[in-house]
N, C-alpha and C positions, 0 to 999 in steps of 0.2 A: 263551634269550637275552633280555637286557634291551634294550628299546627306549626311547629317550627322550634328554633333554638334561640334562647337568650343568653348572651355572654355577660354575666354579672361580675362587677368588681365588688367583692364582698368587703364589708366593713367589719372592724373588730367588735366583739360582743354579740354579733349575730351568729347563730349556729346555721348550719347549712339547711336543717329543717326549718328555721325561722324564714329563710329566704324563700324556700318552696311555699310556706304558708302565705307569705306575703304575696307571691305571684299568683297563687290560686285565687286570692281576693281580687287582684288587679285585673286578671283575665276572665274572672267569673267561671272557672272550671276546676274540676277535681283532678283531671289528668295532667299532673305536673310532678316532675321528678328531677333529680340532680345526678350528675355523673362524676362521682368522686368526692367524698366528704372533705371539707375544710374544718379545721379545728376552729372553736369560737374566737380565740384570740388572733388566729391567722387571717390575713386579708388576701385578696387578689381574685384571680380567675376562678369562677365557679360556673360550670355550664349547666343551664337548666332547660330541660326538654318540656315542651308544651304539646298536649294531644298526642298525635301519632309519633311524635319525636320521642316520647317516653320509651317506645318499643325499640329505639335505636341507641339508647344510653350506653349499652354494654360496649359498642364499638367506640364510643368516645371515652369511656372509662379505661379502656385498655391501651391508650396512647401514652406516649412519653410525656413527662411533665418537667417544668423547670421552676426552681425556688431560688429566692435569695433570703438568707436567714442570718441571725446573729447568734453566735455561740459564746457563752460566758463560762470561763474555765475556773475550777475551784469551788464551785457551788452546784449541788445536786438538789433536785426537788422531787416531790412524790409523783409528779405527772411528767417528769422530764423536760418540762417547759416553765414559763414564768407564772403560769396560773396556780402551780402547786405550792406546798409548804416546803421550806428548806428542810432537807434531812441530813445534809452533810455540808460542811464549810470548812475549807482549809486553803490558805493562800497557795497559789499554783503559778508562780511566775515563769511559764513557759515561753519560749520565743517563737516569732512568726516561722522561723525555719524549722523548728521543731514540729510546729502545727502542720505545716505544708508537707513535711516528711510523713507525718502520720495519716494525713488524709489519703495519701496514695495507697495505703492499705485497704481503703474502703471503696475502691473502683473496681468494677467487674461484677461478677455473680457472686452475691453474699447470702449467708443464712442470717436472717434477722428475727429476733424475738418481737412479736407484736406488744406494744405497751398496754398496760391494763386500762388505759383510758381511750383505747381504740374501739372502733365499731365492729371488730372482728367477733364472731360469735363462737362460744364455747357451750356445749350443752344446751343449745337452743337460746342462750341469753347473750346479749352483747357485752363485751368486757367492760365498757364504761358504766354500764348498769350494775354490774358486780362490784366494780370499784367504789361506786357511790354507797353501796351498801357495806362497804368495808371487808369485802371478800376478795382474797387473792388466790387465783387459780393457776394451775400448771398450763402452760402454753407450749405449743410446739413451734419451733422456728420455721419461718417461711423463706423461700427462695426468692430474692429480689435482685434487681439489676441497677447498678449506679454507673452511669457513663461518664459523669464529671462531677468532681468534688473539689472546687478551687477556692482558695483563700483570695478574696478580693481587696480586704483592708485589714489592719490589725492594730489593736490598741493595747500596748504593754502595761504591766502593772502587776500587783498582787493577785488580782482577778482579771486576767487578760480577756478581751472580747475579740472575736474575729467574725467579720462579715464574709459570708461564704456563698457561692453559687453552687447549686445542686442540680444536676440534670439526671433523671432517673426514670425507671419504669414504674408501671402501675403497682401499687401495694407497698411501696417503699415509705417508711415513716422516717422523716427528717429529724424528728426529735429523738428517735432511737439512735440515728446516725451521730448526733451531737453527744448523747450520752456515752455511747461506745468510743467515740473519739477520746473523750475525757479519760475513760478507763485505760485506752491504749497509750495515753500519755503519762500514765501512773497516778491519775487523780480522778477528778470527776468534772462533769460539765452539765449544762442544761441549755435548751434552746430558748433564748430570751425574746426572739421575734422572728416571724415567718410571713413571707409574701409569695404567693404563687404567681409566676410571671406567665406561664403558658400551660395549656393542655393541648397536646397535639399542635396543630398550627394556629390554634385560637390564643391570642395574646392580649395583654393589657390594652393594647392600642384599639382594640374593638370592644373592650369591656365597658359596661355602664354602671355607675353607681345606682343604688335603688331609687333615689329621688328622681334621677333622669328617666328611668324605666316608668315610675309612677306619673311623670309629666306627660308622657306620650307612649303608652304601652306598645301600640301597633307598630311604631317607627323602629323599634329595636329588635323585632323578630326576624331572625334569618330563616331561609327556606329549608325544607328538608333536604334538598339537594345540596345546599351549602353546608348543612350540618354534617353530611357525609363526604365532605371534600377531602378528607385524609384516606379514604378508600380509593382504590383504583376504579376510575369511572369507565363505564361501558355505555355508549350512546347506542340505543336500539331504535329500530323503525317502529311504525305504528302496529304492524302485525305482531312483531316480538313483544312490544309493550302490552298489547292485548293479551297475549298468551301468559306473559308474566303477571299481570294483574289477576289471573285466575290460578296462580301458583303452579303453572306447568313447568315441568323439568325439561331442560334442553340437552340435546346430545353434547358430549363433552366439547367437541370442536365447533359447535354452532355459534358460540359467542366469541370465538377467537381462541387462540392459544396464549393465555396470559398468566398462567400460574394457578394457584388454588383459590385465590380471593382472600377475603370476601370482596365482592364487586358492587358497586352502587350502579344500578341500571336505571338510566335517565332516558325519558321518552322524547319524542320530537318536540314537544312543547317546553322542554326543560324541567319538567317535574320528575321527582324521584318516585320510580314505580315500585321498586323492591330492592332489596339486598340479597345477592345470590352467592353461593359458595360452591366450589368445584370439587367433585369426588373422581375416582377413577372411572366411574360409569356415566356420570351425568353432571350437569351444572343445576343445582337445586336451589329453591328459594329458602332463605333463613328468615326473612321478614318480608311480607307483602303489604304495601301501603295503599296503592291505588286499587279501587274496587272493593276494599274491605271497610269496617267501621272506622 
């Protein structure tokens, strides 16, 4: 079984599930999963874990993400993006200055309503499944974080289009930002295009399109230690690595005084042994990788 991380540059029309299914076939194994869904029409960075890396996906999913998107004003769709049906259309000749002023309202901690086409579960079913069945359910707003929402370019007209850069925390829906921005400007809007530029420190510069992965699957796999490079790294000696491989808890100060973690414990050979988290009483394993299945 192959263990590691593949940074995929997802193409349009592929769902995140399609990518996972493709990599299952390429690597000949079932244990494959992704960290953070990308909508079918969206492109860009999709992190796919293989083997034991699937146990680490939560740490990848919780990292900061960056996007570049195109917002069209004056047109609203049923899905908040270009894949849906037009449900409202009215010329909306706003200026770049107006758009830039409005984006400032959406920076910081926000309450955001998940779109009906999202993967959020309500009553045990995903919202996009309910949406396909024609069911609209009440959704609770979620707390999200937007660190940057900037206009990079602007095309004026009756239906203006703005290219925007968004840097945000996990769980933020850029299509919802686009729709809410339109409402804030007194009209409507939808997300016409979206490309994910990065997930944590993993960027398009090291992402591979699927044909490249298919040509040489082994060459694009990053190690488990590299997969956890955004966590604080703790290099441990052979004795500590052996203890960690058995899930032994360490006294709070045994691994140094470096906050609460999580920490990537790396053994003398450079392999990721485990991910540990610190509590008041001890430093305990959250995921053990060496010495397990």
